[in-house]
N, C-alpha and C positions, 0 to 999 in steps of 0.2 A: 504494500500500500504506500502511496506517495504522501509525504508529509505536506502540510499546508503551505509552507514557505517554498518548497520546490515547485508545487503547483502554481503558486502566484508568480514565481520567477519565469516559469514557462509561459504563463498567460501574458506577462509583460512583453515577452519577446515574440509572441505569435503574430504572424501576418494574416491569419485567417480573418475573414470579414467580421464575424461576430465579435472578435476581440478588438478589431479596429473601431467598430461602432461603440463598444463598451468603453474604450479609452476616451472617446469623445465625451461620453457622459461623465466619466471620472474627471476629465479636464473641466467640464462645465460646472460640476458640483464637487470640488476637491474635498470639501469638509462635509459632504452629504447635503441634503436639501436644507434650506433655511428653516429654523424652528424644529429641527430634528425629524422632519417628516420623512416618510419612506419614499424612495424613488419607485414610482409605479410604472409597470410595463403593460401596455394595453394593446389589444388586437382589434381588427375590424370584424371579428367573428360575430355573426348575428343570427337570429332565428329565421331569416327569410330564405325559403327554399330548402331543398334537401342538401345535406352535407356532401361535399365533393373534394377533390384533391386540392383545389385552391383554398378551401376552408382549412384543411390540414396544414398547408404551407404557411398560411397566415399565423397560425398558432405555433408552428415549429420555428419559424424565423424569430418571433418574439421570445420564445423560450430559449433559443440559442444565445441571443444577446443578453438575456437576463442571467443565464448561467455564466456567461463570460464575465459579466459585471460582478457577479458574486465571487468569481475566482480572483478578480482584480482587487476587490475590496475586502 
């Protein structure tokens, strides 16, 4: 199992797009959100129509960036 510091170091060096996007958020909120609020990750997923691959992609992309953000912070 990888220790948290090794994982964070790898996340800081990663060129994968979820980590690039997560670094933008860390840069924007270096001390977290004002007032100690949580950084929220939202998707465009809604109840209109039947679920399809686009619905899955929307949730997947958001989850990937959220996990990258968690690894960085």
